[in-house]
TIMAR-747516 format. One line per field, with one value per residue (C-alpha): chain; x, y, z. Coordinates in Angstrom, 2 decimals. Each point is the difference from the previous one (the first is absolute). Layout:
BEGIN
chain = A;...;
xx = X;...;
yy = Y;...;
zz = Z;...;
This chain:
BEGIN
chain = A;A;A;A;A;A;A;A;A;A;A;A;A;A;A;A;A;A;A;A;A;A;A;A;A;A;A;A;A;A;A;A;A;A;A;A;A;A;A;A;A;A;A;A;A;A;A;A;A;A;A;A;A;A;A;A;A;A;A;A;A;A;A;A;A;A;A;A;A;A;A;A;A;A;A;A;A;A;A;A;A;A;A;A;A;A;A;A;A;A;A;A;A;A;A;A;A;A;A;A;A;A;A;A;A;A;A;A;A;A;A;A;A;A;A;A;A;A;A;A;A;A;A;A;A;A;A;A;A;A;A;A;A;A;A;A;A;A;A;A;A;A;A;A;A;A;A;A;A;A;A;A;A;A;A;A;A;A;A;A;A;A;A;A;A;A;A;A;A;A;A;A;A;A;A;A;A;A;A;A;A;A;A;A;A;A;A;A;A;A;A;A;A;A;A;A;A;A;A;A;A;A;A;A;A;A;A;A;A;A;A;A;A;A;A;A;A;A;A;A;A;A;A;A;A;A;A;A;
xx = 10.16;1.60;3.77;0.23;2.05;-2.83;-2.79;-0.93;-0.38;-1.37;-3.01;-3.41;-1.28;-3.34;-3.07;-1.30;-3.08;1.36;2.37;-2.57;-2.50;2.82;1.22;-2.48;-0.74;3.57;-0.09;-3.47;1.05;2.87;-2.59;-2.35;3.05;1.36;-3.28;-0.72;3.39;-0.71;-3.64;1.10;3.28;-2.57;-2.20;2.00;0.91;2.90;2.65;3.27;2.85;-1.97;-3.28;2.55;1.99;-3.43;-1.54;3.33;0.04;-3.33;0.53;3.18;-1.65;-2.83;1.02;3.58;0.35;-3.74;0.06;3.38;-0.61;-3.76;1.45;3.34;-2.43;-1.91;2.93;-0.35;3.38;1.59;2.38;2.17;-2.81;-0.76;3.00;-0.18;-3.44;1.10;3.24;-2.30;-2.32;3.05;1.11;-3.36;-0.19;3.11;-1.30;-3.21;2.14;1.91;-3.08;-1.68;3.86;0.06;-3.51;0.85;3.64;0.55;-3.11;2.17;-0.14;3.48;-0.95;-3.31;1.65;3.31;-2.28;-2.29;3.26;1.56;-3.06;-1.14;3.42;0.24;-3.23;-0.71;3.29;-1.31;-3.20;1.47;2.37;-2.78;-1.77;3.33;0.56;-3.66;-0.81;0.17;-1.43;-2.85;-2.80;0.56;3.24;-1.14;-1.97;2.84;2.28;-2.24;-0.55;3.81;0.89;-2.53;1.53;3.62;-1.34;-1.47;3.43;1.51;-2.72;0.53;3.65;-0.79;-2.10;2.18;0.04;-0.60;-1.81;-2.29;-1.45;-2.87;-2.40;-3.10;-2.88;-3.03;-2.73;2.34;0.90;3.16;2.05;3.19;1.61;2.20;2.23;-2.84;-2.93;1.69;1.35;-3.29;-1.88;2.46;-0.54;-3.63;-0.07;2.22;-2.53;-2.90;1.79;1.00;-3.49;-1.51;2.52;0.01;-3.83;-0.02;2.33;-1.94;-3.22;1.56;1.48;-3.49;-1.38;2.80;-0.69;-3.84;1.16;2.14;-2.72;-2.49;2.43;0.54;-3.48;-1.00;2.88;-1.18;0.34;0.92;-3.23;-1.88;-3.74;-2.18;
yy = -33.64;2.99;0.91;3.62;1.10;-1.09;2.43;2.87;2.82;2.42;-2.44;1.05;-1.20;-0.83;1.17;3.90;-1.23;-2.55;2.65;2.25;-2.21;-0.35;3.24;2.43;0.38;1.10;3.50;0.57;-0.35;1.80;2.85;-0.06;0.72;2.77;1.42;0.26;1.67;2.39;0.88;0.27;2.52;2.12;0.52;0.26;3.63;-1.32;-0.70;-0.27;-2.14;-1.73;-0.83;-0.57;-2.93;-1.54;-0.12;-1.07;-2.86;-1.15;-0.01;-1.84;-2.79;-0.22;0.61;-1.11;-2.67;-1.61;0.83;-1.71;-3.14;-0.27;0.54;-2.03;-3.04;0.50;0.03;-4.00;-0.89;3.49;-0.66;3.03;2.65;-2.08;1.23;3.38;0.39;-1.33;1.83;3.21;-1.39;-0.21;3.68;1.34;-1.87;1.78;2.86;-0.37;-0.82;3.18;2.17;-1.08;0.33;3.93;0.97;-0.84;0.89;2.80;0.67;3.42;0.31;-1.11;-3.41;-0.05;1.21;-2.26;-3.16;0.17;0.62;-2.99;-2.23;1.37;-0.42;-3.64;-1.10;1.72;-1.39;-3.24;-0.08;1.77;-2.78;-2.59;1.88;0.25;-3.77;-1.24;2.12;-2.95;-2.46;1.59;2.55;1.45;1.20;3.30;0.78;-0.82;2.40;3.04;-0.44;-0.47;2.85;1.98;-1.16;1.16;3.39;0.68;-0.65;2.45;2.42;-0.27;0.78;3.14;1.16;1.67;-1.67;3.42;2.01;2.58;3.27;2.18;0.58;2.44;-0.40;1.63;0.95;0.53;-3.72;-0.69;-3.05;-1.84;-2.32;-2.61;-3.26;-2.28;1.64;-0.39;-3.51;-1.20;1.38;-1.17;-3.87;0.78;0.60;-2.94;-2.28;1.48;-0.74;-3.35;-0.59;0.68;-1.89;-3.44;0.30;0.07;-2.45;-2.15;0.04;-0.15;-3.54;-0.71;0.46;-2.46;-2.71;0.10;0.40;-3.13;-2.02;0.83;-0.88;-3.43;-0.48;0.37;-2.39;-2.87;-3.20;-2.14;-2.20;-0.40;0.30;-2.24;
zz = -12.46;-1.57;0.82;1.51;-2.95;-2.11;2.13;-2.05;2.87;-2.53;-0.72;1.15;3.30;-1.12;-1.81;0.62;1.39;2.15;1.89;0.08;1.83;2.58;0.57;-0.81;3.69;1.17;-1.76;1.37;3.86;-1.11;-1.65;2.86;2.69;-2.04;-0.31;3.55;0.56;-2.33;1.29;3.45;-1.43;-1.94;2.79;2.65;1.29;1.95;-2.70;2.80;-0.31;2.78;-2.52;-2.79;2.03;0.99;-3.24;-1.85;2.55;-0.68;-3.77;-0.21;2.36;-1.86;-3.82;0.62;2.64;-0.59;-3.69;-0.46;1.88;-1.72;-3.41;0.60;0.55;-3.03;-2.35;-0.78;-1.65;-0.13;2.44;-0.98;0.26;3.68;1.36;-1.35;1.73;3.41;-0.05;-0.51;2.87;2.11;-0.63;0.45;3.61;0.99;-1.40;2.20;3.08;-0.46;-0.62;3.23;2.09;-1.76;0.65;3.87;0.49;-2.69;-2.48;-1.60;-3.85;-0.32;0.97;-2.06;-3.25;0.27;1.00;-2.92;-2.32;1.30;-0.57;-3.41;-1.38;1.13;-0.29;-3.12;-1.69;0.95;-1.52;-2.96;-0.52;0.10;-2.62;-2.27;0.37;-0.49;-3.17;-2.26;2.36;1.96;-0.58;3.14;-0.40;-1.51;3.07;2.04;-1.94;-0.06;4.14;0.64;-2.32;1.98;3.23;-1.29;-0.97;3.45;1.44;-2.79;0.94;3.74;-0.60;-1.23;3.07;2.43;3.49;1.79;-1.85;1.36;-1.96;0.82;-2.84;-0.34;-2.78;-1.40;2.63;2.77;0.02;1.77;1.25;0.23;-2.25;1.66;-1.26;1.69;-1.47;-3.65;0.47;1.56;-2.76;-3.03;1.64;0.21;-3.82;-0.62;2.10;-2.03;-3.64;1.35;1.29;-3.64;-2.05;2.02;0.23;-3.69;-0.11;2.16;-2.30;-3.17;1.69;0.89;-3.20;-1.70;2.54;-1.10;-3.79;0.45;1.94;-2.98;-2.94;2.08;0.48;-3.73;-1.47;-1.88;2.02;-3.17;0.30;-2.72;0.42;-2.01;
């Protein structure tokens, strides 16, 4: 048995095809949840803080809690990444509870904006750290870094949204309306989920393709037997 001091923590955790075979359903699940939230946000005429809190709660439950626990269970020997994704699942669970509480008690634009900021910073940083630490050890690291970076960027963008913004506007052909904080924030979150859904779906099918390539290569390897 190797001494702990002799273990190379930067060593690869397995062949790309083996990792892909185990992990590819995880980004697909996260992508489906993100796509559903993006569609609901896009086609809903109600961009109130109430809607924002509800769809945010659904997203963090599905993509955060379910995705984090499901992903951690499929990471095999990667104990460091498992801990980070279980931490992300815990953060998302708390955010989901807070979203439900705010939706019932105080569905206000500041509550929505600051809740999303807090979740995005913590969750995004955890996934970004997983990607940085795993960049020399697993082919999953690039996707983790990208999604983590996008989530941190969401927090930064939300911080730039005034919590009490309201302005009237008028456009061509007599079209007029009111732009508010909740409309801006819900629209931005919908755009974020659409981007994440597309990226994770591409990542999932890329990993699935890697799994099939690995299986084909394994099946075509010589057995070492000589045919007379």
